[in-house]
Each structure stands twice: as structure tokens, then as C-alpha cells.
MIMIZA-621938 format. One record per residue: x, y, z of N, C-alpha, C in turn; residue number from 1. Coordinates in pm, 1 decimal. Example, Ala and Ser with C-alpha at 12.3 -4.5 7.8 and 13.67 -1.06 7.14 Angstrom:
<rs>
<r><n_xx>1319.0</n_xx><n_yy>-569.0</n_yy><n_zz>780.0</n_zz><ca_xx>1230.0</ca_xx><ca_yy>-450.0</ca_yy><ca_zz>780.0</ca_zz><c_xx>1320.0</c_xx><c_yy>-330.0</c_yy><c_zz>780.0</c_zz><n>1</n></r>
<r><n_xx>1285.0</n_xx><n_yy>-225.0</n_yy><n_zz>708.0</n_zz><ca_xx>1367.0</ca_xx><ca_yy>-106.0</ca_yy><ca_zz>714.0</ca_zz><c_xx>1290.0</c_xx><c_yy>3.0</c_yy><c_zz>787.0</c_zz><n>2</n></r>
</rs>
This chain:
<rs>
<r><n_xx>-284.7</n_xx><n_yy>1043.2</n_yy><n_zz>696.3</n_zz><ca_xx>-346.8</ca_xx><ca_yy>912.9</ca_yy><ca_zz>688.8</ca_zz><c_xx>-282.1</c_xx><c_yy>823.4</c_yy><c_zz>583.2</c_zz><n>1</n></r>
<r><n_xx>-214.1</n_xx><n_yy>884.4</n_yy><n_zz>485.6</n_zz><ca_xx>-136.5</ca_xx><ca_yy>808.9</ca_yy><ca_zz>387.8</ca_zz><c_xx>8.5</c_xx><c_yy>849.7</c_yy><c_zz>406.4</c_zz><n>2</n></r>
<r><n_xx>93.7</n_xx><n_yy>752.4</n_yy><n_zz>424.7</n_zz><ca_xx>235.6</ca_xx><ca_yy>781.6</ca_yy><ca_zz>443.9</ca_zz><c_xx>317.9</c_xx><c_yy>689.0</c_yy><c_zz>354.5</c_zz><n>3</n></r>
<r><n_xx>410.5</n_xx><n_yy>746.7</n_yy><n_zz>282.1</n_zz><ca_xx>502.0</ca_xx><ca_yy>668.7</ca_yy><ca_zz>200.3</ca_zz><c_xx>639.4</c_xx><c_yy>671.7</c_yy><c_zz>265.3</c_zz><n>4</n></r>
<r><n_xx>696.8</n_xx><n_yy>555.3</n_yy><n_zz>288.1</n_zz><ca_xx>830.1</ca_xx><ca_yy>543.5</ca_yy><ca_zz>344.9</ca_zz><c_xx>927.2</c_xx><c_yy>524.2</c_yy><c_zz>228.4</c_zz><n>5</n></r>
<r><n_xx>1013.4</n_xx><n_yy>623.8</n_yy><n_zz>206.1</n_zz><ca_xx>1111.6</ca_xx><ca_yy>618.6</ca_yy><ca_zz>98.1</ca_zz><c_xx>1248.9</c_xx><c_yy>652.4</c_yy><c_zz>153.0</c_zz><n>6</n></r>
<r><n_xx>1350.8</n_xx><n_yy>600.4</n_yy><n_zz>86.6</n_zz><ca_xx>1488.6</ca_xx><ca_yy>628.7</ca_yy><ca_zz>124.8</ca_zz><c_xx>1573.4</c_xx><c_yy>623.3</c_yy><c_zz>-1.1</c_zz><n>7</n></r>
<r><n_xx>1644.3</n_xx><n_yy>731.6</n_yy><n_zz>-28.5</n_zz><ca_xx>1731.2</ca_xx><ca_yy>740.7</ca_yy><ca_zz>-145.6</ca_zz><c_xx>1659.4</c_xx><c_yy>699.8</c_yy><c_zz>-274.1</c_zz><n>8</n></r>
<r><n_xx>1536.2</n_xx><n_yy>748.7</n_yy><n_zz>-289.5</n_zz><ca_xx>1460.1</ca_xx><ca_yy>724.9</ca_yy><ca_zz>-411.0</ca_zz><c_xx>1390.9</c_xx><c_yy>590.8</c_yy><c_zz>-421.8</c_zz><n>9</n></r>
<r><n_xx>1400.8</n_xx><n_yy>507.7</n_yy><n_zz>-318.1</n_zz><ca_xx>1338.0</ca_xx><ca_yy>375.7</ca_yy><ca_zz>-319.1</ca_zz><c_xx>1219.0</c_xx><c_yy>377.8</c_yy><c_zz>-224.1</c_zz><n>10</n></r>
<r><n_xx>1102.3</n_xx><n_yy>333.3</n_yy><n_zz>-272.8</n_zz><ca_xx>983.6</ca_xx><ca_yy>324.6</ca_yy><ca_zz>-188.1</ca_zz><c_xx>985.9</c_xx><c_yy>191.4</c_yy><c_zz>-114.5</c_zz><n>11</n></r>
<r><n_xx>977.0</n_xx><n_yy>198.0</n_yy><n_zz>19.0</n_zz><ca_xx>977.2</ca_xx><ca_yy>77.6</ca_yy><ca_zz>101.6</ca_zz><c_xx>838.3</c_xx><c_yy>40.7</c_yy><c_zz>150.6</c_zz><n>12</n></r>
<r><n_xx>750.4</n_xx><n_yy>140.7</n_yy><n_zz>164.1</n_zz><ca_xx>616.3</ca_xx><ca_yy>111.2</ca_yy><ca_zz>214.9</ca_zz><c_xx>520.7</c_xx><c_yy>224.0</c_yy><c_zz>181.1</c_zz><n>13</n></r>
<r><n_xx>395.3</n_xx><n_yy>185.9</n_yy><n_zz>166.9</n_zz><ca_xx>285.5</ca_xx><ca_yy>281.8</ca_yy><ca_zz>161.1</ca_zz><c_xx>191.5</c_xx><c_yy>241.4</c_yy><c_zz>273.5</c_zz><n>14</n></r>
<r><n_xx>171.9</n_xx><n_yy>329.6</n_yy><n_zz>368.8</n_zz><ca_xx>88.5</ca_xx><ca_yy>300.8</ca_yy><ca_zz>485.1</ca_zz><c_xx>-43.0</c_xx><c_yy>375.5</c_yy><c_zz>468.9</c_zz><n>15</n></r>
<r><n_xx>-151.9</n_xx><n_yy>300.5</n_yy><n_zz>469.0</n_zz><ca_xx>-285.9</ca_xx><ca_yy>358.8</ca_yy><ca_zz>463.7</ca_zz><c_xx>-347.5</c_xx><c_yy>334.7</c_yy><c_zz>600.5</c_zz><n>16</n></r>
<r><n_xx>-362.6</n_xx><n_yy>439.3</n_yy><n_zz>675.7</n_zz><ca_xx>-413.2</ca_xx><ca_yy>425.5</ca_yy><ca_zz>812.0</ca_zz><c_xx>-562.5</c_xx><c_yy>393.3</c_yy><c_zz>812.7</c_zz><n>17</n></r>
<r><n_xx>-605.8</n_xx><n_yy>329.5</n_yy><n_zz>918.9</n_zz><ca_xx>-742.9</ca_xx><ca_yy>284.0</ca_yy><ca_zz>935.6</ca_zz><c_xx>-845.3</c_xx><c_yy>397.6</c_yy><c_zz>921.2</c_zz><n>18</n></r>
<r><n_xx>-805.5</n_xx><n_yy>520.5</n_yy><n_zz>951.3</n_zz><ca_xx>-896.7</ca_xx><ca_yy>633.6</ca_yy><ca_zz>948.1</ca_zz><c_xx>-923.9</c_xx><c_yy>684.8</c_yy><c_zz>806.5</c_zz><n>19</n></r>
<r><n_xx>-849.4</n_xx><n_yy>637.8</n_yy><n_zz>708.5</n_zz><ca_xx>-864.6</ca_xx><ca_yy>685.3</ca_yy><ca_zz>571.3</ca_zz><c_xx>-1004.1</c_xx><c_yy>650.2</c_yy><c_zz>520.6</c_zz><n>20</n></r>
<r><n_xx>-1077.4</n_xx><n_yy>750.7</n_yy><n_zz>470.8</n_zz><ca_xx>-1215.8</ca_xx><ca_yy>729.6</ca_yy><ca_zz>428.8</ca_zz><c_xx>-1252.2</c_xx><c_yy>815.2</c_yy><c_zz>307.8</c_zz><n>21</n></r>
<r><n_xx>-1180.7</n_xx><n_yy>805.4</n_yy><n_zz>198.6</n_zz><ca_xx>-1213.5</ca_xx><ca_yy>883.0</ca_yy><ca_zz>79.5</ca_zz><c_xx>-1312.4</c_xx><c_yy>806.7</c_yy><c_zz>-7.7</c_zz><n>22</n></r>
<r><n_xx>-1401.9</n_xx><n_yy>878.6</n_yy><n_zz>-71.4</n_zz><ca_xx>-1499.2</ca_xx><ca_yy>816.8</ca_yy><ca_zz>-161.2</ca_zz><c_xx>-1433.7</c_xx><c_yy>787.4</c_yy><c_zz>-295.8</c_zz><n>23</n></r>
<r><n_xx>-1478.2</n_xx><n_yy>680.8</n_yy><n_zz>-360.3</n_zz><ca_xx>-1428.5</ca_xx><ca_yy>647.4</ca_yy><ca_zz>-492.6</ca_zz><c_xx>-1310.3</c_xx><c_yy>551.9</c_yy><c_zz>-488.3</c_zz><n>24</n></r>
<r><n_xx>-1231.5</n_xx><n_yy>555.5</n_yy><n_zz>-595.1</n_zz><ca_xx>-1114.9</ca_xx><ca_yy>467.9</ca_yy><ca_zz>-608.8</ca_zz><c_xx>-989.7</c_xx><c_yy>554.4</c_yy><c_zz>-610.4</c_zz><n>25</n></r>
<r><n_xx>-890.6</n_xx><n_yy>516.9</n_yy><n_zz>-529.9</n_zz><ca_xx>-765.8</ca_xx><ca_yy>591.9</ca_yy><ca_zz>-521.2</ca_zz><c_xx>-648.1</c_xx><c_yy>495.0</c_yy><c_zz>-530.3</c_zz><n>26</n></r>
<r><n_xx>-559.2</n_xx><n_yy>519.7</n_yy><n_zz>-625.4</n_zz><ca_xx>-438.8</ca_xx><ca_yy>438.8</ca_yy><ca_zz>-641.2</ca_zz><c_xx>-322.4</c_xx><c_yy>508.8</c_yy><c_zz>-571.6</c_zz><n>27</n></r>
<r><n_xx>-238.6</n_xx><n_yy>432.1</n_yy><n_zz>-502.6</n_zz><ca_xx>-128.2</ca_xx><ca_yy>489.0</ca_yy><ca_zz>-424.4</ca_zz><c_xx>8.5</c_xx><c_yy>451.9</c_yy><c_zz>-479.8</c_zz><n>28</n></r>
<r><n_xx>10.5</n_xx><n_yy>370.7</n_yy><n_zz>-583.5</n_zz><ca_xx>137.8</ca_xx><ca_yy>330.7</ca_yy><ca_zz>-642.3</ca_zz><c_xx>144.9</c_xx><c_yy>382.1</c_yy><c_zz>-785.1</c_zz><n>29</n></r>
<r><n_xx>265.2</n_xx><n_yy>413.2</n_yy><n_zz>-831.7</n_zz><ca_xx>278.5</ca_xx><ca_yy>456.7</ca_yy><ca_zz>-970.8</ca_zz><c_xx>258.3</c_xx><c_yy>339.3</c_yy><c_zz>-1066.7</c_zz><n>30</n></r>
<r><n_xx>227.0</n_xx><n_yy>371.0</n_yy><n_zz>-1191.2</n_zz><ca_xx>199.4</ca_xx><ca_yy>267.7</ca_yy><ca_zz>-1291.4</ca_zz><c_xx>316.2</c_xx><c_yy>171.9</c_yy><c_zz>-1313.9</c_zz><n>31</n></r>
<r><n_xx>439.6</n_xx><n_yy>219.1</n_yy><n_zz>-1290.8</n_zz><ca_xx>554.2</ca_xx><ca_yy>132.1</ca_yy><ca_zz>-1318.8</ca_zz><c_xx>579.0</c_xx><c_yy>26.7</c_yy><c_zz>-1211.2</c_zz><n>32</n></r>
<r><n_xx>509.7</n_xx><n_yy>32.5</n_yy><n_zz>-1098.5</n_zz><ca_xx>524.3</ca_xx><ca_yy>-71.9</ca_yy><ca_zz>-997.1</ca_zz><c_xx>465.1</c_xx><c_yy>-202.1</c_yy><c_zz>-1050.2</c_zz><n>33</n></r>
<r><n_xx>522.8</n_xx><n_yy>-316.6</n_yy><n_zz>-1011.4</n_zz><ca_xx>474.5</ca_xx><ca_yy>-446.2</ca_yy><ca_zz>-1059.0</ca_zz><c_xx>343.1</c_xx><c_yy>-485.5</c_yy><c_zz>-992.5</c_zz><n>34</n></r>
<r><n_xx>312.8</n_xx><n_yy>-425.9</n_yy><n_zz>-878.3</n_zz><ca_xx>188.0</ca_xx><ca_yy>-453.5</ca_yy><ca_zz>-808.1</ca_zz><c_xx>123.1</c_xx><c_yy>-320.6</c_yy><c_zz>-775.8</c_zz><n>35</n></r>
<r><n_xx>-7.5</n_xx><n_yy>-311.8</n_yy><n_zz>-795.9</n_zz><ca_xx>-77.8</ca_xx><ca_yy>-187.0</ca_yy><ca_zz>-770.5</ca_zz><c_xx>-149.1</c_xx><c_yy>-192.5</c_yy><c_zz>-636.1</c_zz><n>36</n></r>
<r><n_xx>-150.6</n_xx><n_yy>-78.1</n_yy><n_zz>-567.4</n_zz><ca_xx>-219.1</ca_xx><ca_yy>-66.1</ca_yy><ca_zz>-439.1</ca_zz><c_xx>-325.2</c_xx><c_yy>41.2</c_yy><c_zz>-452.2</c_zz><n>37</n></r>
<r><n_xx>-449.4</n_xx><n_yy>3.4</n_yy><n_zz>-424.6</n_zz><ca_xx>-559.9</ca_xx><ca_yy>97.9</ca_yy><ca_zz>-435.7</ca_zz><c_xx>-654.2</c_xx><c_yy>82.4</c_yy><c_zz>-317.5</c_zz><n>38</n></r>
<r><n_xx>-732.5</n_xx><n_yy>185.7</n_yy><n_zz>-295.0</n_zz><ca_xx>-836.8</ca_xx><ca_yy>187.4</ca_yy><ca_zz>-192.4</ca_zz><c_xx>-967.1</c_xx><c_yy>217.7</c_yy><c_zz>-264.1</c_zz><n>39</n></r>
<r><n_xx>-1073.4</n_xx><n_yy>147.8</n_yy><n_zz>-227.7</n_zz><ca_xx>-1201.4</ca_xx><ca_yy>167.0</ca_yy><ca_zz>-293.2</ca_zz><c_xx>-1310.4</c_xx><c_yy>181.1</c_yy><c_zz>-187.2</c_zz><n>40</n></r>
<r><n_xx>-1391.6</n_xx><n_yy>285.6</n_yy><n_zz>-200.6</n_zz><ca_xx>-1504.8</ca_xx><ca_yy>304.2</ca_yy><ca_zz>-109.4</ca_zz><c_xx>-1622.2</c_xx><c_yy>359.5</c_yy><c_zz>-189.8</c_zz><n>41</n></r>
<r><n_xx>-1730.4</n_xx><n_yy>281.7</n_yy><n_zz>-192.1</n_zz><ca_xx>-1850.2</ca_xx><ca_yy>320.8</ca_yy><ca_zz>-264.5</ca_zz><c_xx>-1970.7</c_xx><c_yy>307.0</c_yy><c_zz>-172.4</c_zz><n>42</n></r>
<r><n_xx>-2077.2</n_xx><n_yy>381.3</n_yy><n_zz>-199.9</n_zz><ca_xx>-2199.2</ca_xx><ca_yy>365.2</ca_yy><ca_zz>-119.7</ca_zz><c_xx>-2262.4</c_xx><c_yy>228.7</c_yy><c_zz>-145.0</c_zz><n>43</n></r>
<r><n_xx>-2340.8</n_xx><n_yy>182.7</n_yy><n_zz>-48.7</n_zz><ca_xx>-2411.3</ca_xx><ca_yy>55.0</ca_yy><ca_zz>-64.3</ca_zz><c_xx>-2495.8</c_xx><c_yy>60.2</c_yy><c_zz>-191.1</c_zz><n>44</n></r>
<r><n_xx>-2495.9</n_xx><n_yy>-50.0</n_yy><n_zz>-264.8</n_zz><ca_xx>-2575.2</ca_xx><ca_yy>-57.9</ca_yy><ca_zz>-386.0</ca_zz><c_xx>-2503.7</c_xx><c_yy>-10.8</c_yy><c_zz>-511.0</c_zz><n>45</n></r>
<r><n_xx>-2384.9</n_xx><n_yy>44.1</n_yy><n_zz>-497.1</n_zz><ca_xx>-2308.3</ca_xx><ca_yy>90.6</ca_yy><ca_zz>-612.4</ca_zz><c_xx>-2274.1</c_xx><c_yy>-28.3</c_yy><c_zz>-701.6</c_zz><n>46</n></r>
<r><n_xx>-2293.8</n_xx><n_yy>-13.3</n_yy><n_zz>-831.7</n_zz><ca_xx>-2257.6</ca_xx><ca_yy>-115.8</ca_yy><ca_zz>-927.5</ca_zz><c_xx>-2135.6</c_xx><c_yy>-69.2</c_yy><c_zz>-1004.7</c_zz><n>47</n></r>
<r><n_xx>-2034.5</n_xx><n_yy>-151.5</n_yy><n_zz>-1007.3</n_zz><ca_xx>-1916.1</ca_xx><ca_yy>-121.9</ca_yy><ca_zz>-1088.0</ca_zz><c_xx>-1941.7</c_xx><c_yy>-181.2</c_yy><c_zz>-1225.6</c_zz><n>48</n></r>
<r><n_xx>-1939.1</n_xx><n_yy>-95.8</n_yy><n_zz>-1325.2</n_zz><ca_xx>-1968.7</ca_xx><ca_yy>-139.0</ca_yy><ca_zz>-1461.0</ca_zz><c_xx>-1868.0</c_xx><c_yy>-246.3</c_yy><c_zz>-1505.7</c_zz><n>49</n></r>
<r><n_xx>-1915.9</n_xx><n_yy>-343.2</n_yy><n_zz>-1583.2</n_zz><ca_xx>-1823.9</ca_xx><ca_yy>-445.2</ca_yy><ca_zz>-1635.4</ca_zz><c_xx>-1711.2</c_xx><c_yy>-379.0</c_yy><c_zz>-1715.1</c_zz><n>50</n></r>
<r><n_xx>-1592.8</n_xx><n_yy>-428.7</n_yy><n_zz>-1695.8</n_zz><ca_xx>-1477.1</ca_xx><ca_yy>-372.1</ca_yy><ca_zz>-1764.6</ca_zz><c_xx>-1369.1</c_xx><c_yy>-479.0</c_yy><c_zz>-1775.8</c_zz><n>51</n></r>
<r><n_xx>-1269.4</n_xx><n_yy>-452.3</n_yy><n_zz>-1855.0</n_zz><ca_xx>-1159.3</ca_xx><ca_yy>-546.4</ca_yy><ca_zz>-1869.5</ca_zz><c_xx>-1030.2</c_xx><c_yy>-480.7</c_yy><c_zz>-1823.9</c_zz><n>52</n></r>
<r><n_xx>-936.7</n_xx><n_yy>-564.3</n_yy><n_zz>-1785.5</n_zz><ca_xx>-803.3</ca_xx><ca_yy>-518.1</ca_yy><ca_zz>-1751.2</ca_zz><c_xx>-712.1</c_xx><c_yy>-562.8</c_yy><c_zz>-1864.6</c_zz><n>53</n></r>
<r><n_xx>-654.9</n_xx><n_yy>-467.5</n_yy><n_zz>-1932.3</n_zz><ca_xx>-568.5</ca_xx><ca_yy>-499.3</ca_yy><ca_zz>-2045.2</ca_zz><c_xx>-437.5</c_xx><c_yy>-560.0</c_yy><c_zz>-1996.9</c_zz><n>54</n></r>
<r><n_xx>-380.9</n_xx><n_yy>-652.1</n_yy><n_zz>-2073.4</n_zz><ca_xx>-252.8</ca_xx><ca_yy>-708.8</ca_yy><ca_zz>-2033.0</ca_zz><c_xx>-144.3</c_xx><c_yy>-600.3</c_yy><c_zz>-2033.5</c_zz><n>55</n></r>
<r><n_xx>-71.1</n_xx><n_yy>-596.1</n_yy><n_zz>-1926.1</n_zz><ca_xx>40.3</ca_xx><ca_yy>-502.2</ca_yy><ca_zz>-1915.2</ca_zz><c_xx>162.5</c_xx><c_yy>-583.8</c_yy><c_zz>-1874.4</c_zz><n>56</n></r>
<r><n_xx>257.2</n_xx><n_yy>-601.0</n_yy><n_zz>-1964.6</n_zz><ca_xx>377.0</ca_xx><ca_yy>-677.5</ca_yy><ca_zz>-1927.4</ca_zz><c_xx>451.8</c_xx><c_yy>-607.2</c_yy><c_zz>-1815.1</c_zz><n>57</n></r>
<r><n_xx>487.1</n_xx><n_yy>-680.7</n_yy><n_zz>-1712.8</n_zz><ca_xx>561.3</ca_xx><ca_yy>-625.2</ca_yy><ca_zz>-1599.9</ca_zz><c_xx>674.3</c_xx><c_yy>-720.0</c_yy><c_zz>-1564.2</c_zz><n>58</n></r>
<r><n_xx>784.5</n_xx><n_yy>-664.1</n_yy><n_zz>-1523.8</n_zz><ca_xx>896.9</ca_xx><ca_yy>-743.7</ca_yy><ca_zz>-1479.3</ca_zz><c_xx>911.7</c_xx><c_yy>-723.5</c_yy><c_zz>-1328.9</c_zz><n>59</n></r>
<r><n_xx>903.8</n_xx><n_yy>-831.1</n_yy><n_zz>-1254.7</n_zz><ca_xx>912.2</ca_xx><ca_yy>-823.6</ca_yy><ca_zz>-1109.1</ca_zz><c_xx>1059.1</c_xx><c_yy>-828.3</c_yy><c_zz>-1069.0</c_zz><n>60</n></r>
<r><n_xx>1105.1</n_xx><n_yy>-722.5</n_yy><n_zz>-1003.7</n_zz><ca_xx>1242.7</ca_xx><ca_yy>-715.0</ca_yy><ca_zz>-955.8</ca_zz><c_xx>1253.2</c_xx><c_yy>-766.1</c_yy><c_zz>-812.3</c_zz><n>61</n></r>
<r><n_xx>1151.9</n_xx><n_yy>-739.2</n_yy><n_zz>-732.3</n_zz><ca_xx>1152.6</ca_xx><ca_yy>-776.7</ca_yy><ca_zz>-591.5</ca_zz><c_xx>1016.3</c_xx><c_yy>-832.0</c_yy><c_zz>-552.9</c_zz><n>62</n></r>
<r><n_xx>1015.7</n_xx><n_yy>-921.5</n_yy><n_zz>-458.0</n_zz><ca_xx>890.6</ca_xx><ca_yy>-971.9</ca_yy><ca_zz>-405.4</ca_zz><c_xx>829.5</c_xx><c_yy>-865.6</c_yy><c_zz>-315.0</c_zz><n>63</n></r>
<r><n_xx>703.3</n_xx><n_yy>-833.4</n_yy><n_zz>-340.1</n_zz><ca_xx>632.6</ca_xx><ca_yy>-735.4</ca_yy><ca_zz>-258.8</ca_zz><c_xx>540.4</c_xx><c_yy>-807.9</c_yy><c_zz>-163.0</c_zz><n>64</n></r>
<r><n_xx>504.8</n_xx><n_yy>-740.5</n_yy><n_zz>-55.5</n_zz><ca_xx>408.3</ca_xx><ca_yy>-800.2</ca_yy><ca_zz>34.9</ca_zz><c_xx>312.3</c_xx><c_yy>-693.2</c_yy><c_zz>83.1</c_zz><n>65</n></r>
<r><n_xx>194.4</n_xx><n_yy>-737.2</n_yy><n_zz>121.9</n_zz><ca_xx>93.4</ca_xx><ca_yy>-647.3</ca_yy><ca_zz>176.7</ca_zz><c_xx>56.6</c_xx><c_yy>-697.8</c_yy><c_zz>314.8</c_zz><n>66</n></r>
<r><n_xx>52.7</n_xx><n_yy>-608.7</n_yy><n_zz>410.4</n_zz><ca_xx>12.7</ca_xx><ca_yy>-642.7</ca_yy><ca_zz>546.5</ca_zz><c_xx>-116.3</c_xx><c_yy>-568.7</c_yy><c_zz>578.3</c_zz><n>67</n></r>
<r><n_xx>-214.0</n_xx><n_yy>-639.0</n_yy><n_zz>631.6</n_zz><ca_xx>-338.4</ca_xx><ca_yy>-578.3</ca_yy><ca_zz>675.8</ca_zz><c_xx>-347.6</c_xx><c_yy>-600.9</c_yy><c_zz>825.5</c_zz><n>68</n></r>
<r><n_xx>-334.6</n_xx><n_yy>-496.7</n_yy><n_zz>901.1</n_zz><ca_xx>-341.2</ca_xx><ca_yy>-506.7</ca_yy><ca_zz>1046.8</ca_zz><c_xx>-484.9</c_xx><c_yy>-481.6</c_yy><c_zz>1088.8</c_zz><n>69</n></r>
<r><n_xx>-549.7</n_xx><n_yy>-584.1</n_yy><n_zz>1137.5</n_zz><ca_xx>-691.1</ca_xx><ca_yy>-573.3</ca_yy><ca_zz>1174.4</ca_zz><c_xx>-710.6</c_xx><c_yy>-539.5</c_yy><c_zz>1321.7</c_zz><n>70</n></r>
<r><n_xx>-613.9</n_xx><n_yy>-581.2</n_yy><n_zz>1404.8</n_zz><ca_xx>-627.3</ca_xx><ca_yy>-556.9</ca_yy><ca_zz>1547.7</ca_zz><c_xx>-489.9</c_xx><c_yy>-564.2</c_yy><c_zz>1610.1</c_zz><n>71</n></r>
<r><n_xx>-468.1</n_xx><n_yy>-482.1</n_yy><n_zz>1713.1</n_zz><ca_xx>-342.2</ca_xx><ca_yy>-486.2</ca_yy><ca_zz>1785.8</ca_zz><c_xx>-241.9</c_xx><c_yy>-384.2</c_yy><c_zz>1736.3</c_zz><n>72</n></r>
<r><n_xx>-114.2</n_xx><n_yy>-413.6</n_yy><n_zz>1758.6</n_zz><ca_xx>-10.2</ca_xx><ca_yy>-320.9</ca_yy><ca_zz>1716.1</ca_zz><c_xx>107.2</c_xx><c_yy>-399.0</c_yy><c_zz>1658.9</c_zz><n>73</n></r>
<r><n_xx>181.3</n_xx><n_yy>-329.1</n_yy><n_zz>1573.9</n_zz><ca_xx>293.1</ca_xx><ca_yy>-391.4</ca_yy><ca_zz>1504.4</ca_zz><c_xx>399.1</c_xx><c_yy>-285.4</c_yy><c_zz>1480.6</c_zz><n>74</n></r>
<r><n_xx>524.0</n_xx><n_yy>-315.7</n_yy><n_zz>1515.7</n_zz><ca_xx>635.3</ca_xx><ca_yy>-227.4</ca_yy><ca_zz>1482.4</ca_zz><c_xx>702.0</c_xx><c_yy>-284.2</c_yy><c_zz>1358.2</c_zz><n>75</n></r>
<r><n_xx>716.3</n_xx><n_yy>-199.2</n_yy><n_zz>1256.7</n_zz><ca_xx>779.1</ca_xx><ca_yy>-240.2</ca_yy><ca_zz>1131.6</ca_zz><c_xx>912.0</c_xx><c_yy>-167.5</c_yy><c_zz>1118.7</c_zz><n>76</n></r>
<r><n_xx>1020.7</n_xx><n_yy>-241.4</n_yy><n_zz>1108.6</n_zz><ca_xx>1154.0</ca_xx><ca_yy>-184.2</ca_yy><ca_zz>1087.0</ca_zz><c_xx>1186.4</c_xx><c_yy>-193.9</c_yy><c_zz>939.0</c_zz><n>77</n></r>
<r><n_xx>1239.7</n_xx><n_yy>-86.1</n_yy><n_zz>883.4</n_zz><ca_xx>1276.0</ca_xx><ca_yy>-82.3</ca_yy><ca_zz>742.2</ca_zz><c_xx>1427.3</c_xx><c_yy>-81.3</c_yy><c_zz>728.2</c_zz><n>78</n></r>
<r><n_xx>1475.7</n_xx><n_yy>-164.0</n_yy><n_zz>635.1</n_zz><ca_xx>1618.8</ca_xx><ca_yy>-176.6</ca_yy><ca_zz>607.4</ca_zz><c_xx>1640.7</c_xx><c_yy>-161.3</c_yy><c_zz>457.1</c_zz><n>79</n></r>
<r><n_xx>1757.3</n_xx><n_yy>-112.0</n_yy><n_zz>419.0</n_zz><ca_xx>1789.3</ca_xx><ca_yy>-103.1</ca_yy><ca_zz>277.3</ca_zz><c_xx>1838.3</c_xx><c_yy>-239.5</c_yy><c_zz>228.2</c_zz><n>80</n></r>
<r><n_xx>1875.4</n_xx><n_yy>-247.6</n_yy><n_zz>102.0</n_zz><ca_xx>1917.8</ca_xx><ca_yy>-376.5</ca_yy><ca_zz>44.7</ca_zz><c_xx>2048.4</c_xx><c_yy>-428.7</c_yy><c_zz>103.2</c_zz><n>81</n></r>
<r><n_xx>2124.8</n_xx><n_yy>-342.0</n_yy><n_zz>170.1</n_zz><ca_xx>2247.1</ca_xx><ca_yy>-383.8</ca_yy><ca_zz>237.9</ca_zz><c_xx>2222.9</c_xx><c_yy>-413.4</c_yy><c_zz>384.8</c_zz><n>82</n></r>
<r><n_xx>2094.6</n_xx><n_yy>-424.3</n_yy><n_zz>423.4</n_zz><ca_xx>2050.0</ca_xx><ca_yy>-455.5</ca_yy><ca_zz>559.1</ca_zz><c_xx>2089.6</c_xx><c_yy>-348.2</c_yy><c_zz>660.1</c_zz><n>83</n></r>
<r><n_xx>2100.5</n_xx><n_yy>-223.1</n_yy><n_zz>613.9</n_zz><ca_xx>2123.7</ca_xx><ca_yy>-109.7</ca_yy><ca_zz>703.4</ca_zz><c_xx>1988.2</c_xx><c_yy>-53.2</c_yy><c_zz>745.2</c_zz><n>84</n></r>
<r><n_xx>1972.9</n_xx><n_yy>-33.1</n_yy><n_zz>875.8</n_zz><ca_xx>1847.9</ca_xx><ca_yy>18.8</ca_yy><ca_zz>930.8</ca_zz><c_xx>1818.3</c_xx><c_yy>157.9</c_yy><c_zz>875.5</c_zz><n>85</n></r>
<r><n_xx>1693.4</n_xx><n_yy>180.5</n_yy><n_zz>835.5</n_zz><ca_xx>1650.8</ca_xx><ca_yy>311.3</ca_yy><ca_zz>785.3</ca_zz><c_xx>1566.0</c_xx><c_yy>382.4</c_yy><c_zz>890.8</c_zz><n>86</n></r>
<r><n_xx>1452.2</n_xx><n_yy>323.2</n_yy><n_zz>926.3</n_zz><ca_xx>1361.0</ca_xx><ca_yy>381.3</ca_yy><ca_zz>1024.4</ca_zz><c_xx>1253.8</c_xx><c_yy>278.9</c_yy><c_zz>1057.4</c_zz><n>87</n></r>
<r><n_xx>1160.7</n_xx><n_yy>315.6</n_yy><n_zz>1146.6</n_zz><ca_xx>1052.4</ca_xx><ca_yy>225.0</ca_yy><ca_zz>1180.3</ca_zz><c_xx>922.1</c_xx><c_yy>301.7</c_yy><c_zz>1191.9</c_zz><n>88</n></r>
<r><n_xx>813.7</n_xx><n_yy>227.6</n_yy><n_zz>1191.7</n_zz><ca_xx>680.5</ca_xx><ca_yy>280.9</ca_yy><ca_zz>1215.7</ca_zz><c_xx>607.9</c_xx><c_yy>184.6</c_yy><c_zz>1308.4</c_zz><n>89</n></r>
<r><n_xx>532.6</n_xx><n_yy>242.5</n_yy><n_zz>1401.5</n_zz><ca_xx>446.0</ca_xx><ca_yy>162.5</ca_yy><ca_zz>1487.8</ca_zz><c_xx>303.6</c_xx><c_yy>177.6</c_yy><c_zz>1437.0</c_zz><n>90</n></r>
<r><n_xx>243.2</n_xx><n_yy>67.2</n_yy><n_zz>1403.0</n_zz><ca_xx>106.5</ca_xx><ca_yy>66.1</ca_yy><ca_zz>1351.8</ca_zz><c_xx>15.0</c_xx><c_yy>10.4</c_yy><c_zz>1460.4</c_zz><n>91</n></r>
<r><n_xx>-98.6</n_xx><n_yy>77.3</n_yy><n_zz>1478.5</n_zz><ca_xx>-191.8</ca_xx><ca_yy>34.5</ca_yy><ca_zz>1583.8</ca_zz><c_xx>-334.6</c_xx><c_yy>37.4</c_yy><c_zz>1531.2</c_zz><n>92</n></r>
<r><n_xx>-411.0</n_xx><n_yy>-62.3</n_yy><n_zz>1572.6</n_zz><ca_xx>-552.9</ca_xx><ca_yy>-64.7</ca_yy><ca_zz>1545.2</ca_zz><c_xx>-620.2</c_xx><c_yy>-93.3</c_yy><c_zz>1678.6</c_zz><n>93</n></r>
<r><n_xx>-717.5</n_xx><n_yy>-9.5</n_yy><n_zz>1714.1</n_zz><ca_xx>-787.7</ca_xx><ca_yy>-26.2</ca_yy><ca_zz>1841.8</ca_zz><c_xx>-853.3</c_xx><c_yy>-161.9</c_yy><c_zz>1848.8</c_zz><n>94</n></r>
<r><n_xx>-852.3</n_xx><n_yy>-219.5</n_yy><n_zz>1967.3</n_zz><ca_xx>-909.6</ca_xx><ca_yy>-353.0</ca_yy><ca_zz>1986.3</ca_zz><c_xx>-1053.0</c_xx><c_yy>-344.8</c_yy><c_zz>2029.9</c_zz><n>95</n></r>
</rs>
């Protein structure tokens, strides 16, 4: 249900499939990434205690993007920085 697409030590994607249903908070990216990806699932009525996010200086090397597929299907092709094809994934969500 969680798949990481990597090639030669570079992470190109983290795919969280629609069926993923873990309780609590789960982070899927390492701390050194400029953008964090997490999944959160709590029971109804759960209160998240007030907290602060400390400033963490980060240097952005590449623009990241997040895709949320709500319905339909999408084929994603992955290429390296030299535009050489690596692999693809077909993502589907039932309509």
C-alpha cells in the first residue's frame, strides 16, 4: 500500500494507495527532505493538542509536487534528470 519509487539513490515518488488505513500519524519522508509527507487518521472527536512547529532551515534543490487522485486512473512515467525513462506506475481509484 506504500511504494517508494527510487533509482540510483534518488527518490522520485512515494505512492500511498487509497486502501492505506493506519491509525495515528505516519511520516513517509526522511527529515532531510524539504517537504514532508505524512498520513493522519484519528477517531472522530480526537483533539490534537496545541503545539508549535519549530523553524527548520531547509534548502530547496528541486520543486516537489503532490498529486491526489480522487477518481479515475493515471499513468505516471518517471524520468531521471537527463530525461531517461526509468519506469511507470498506473494509479487507479474506483469511480
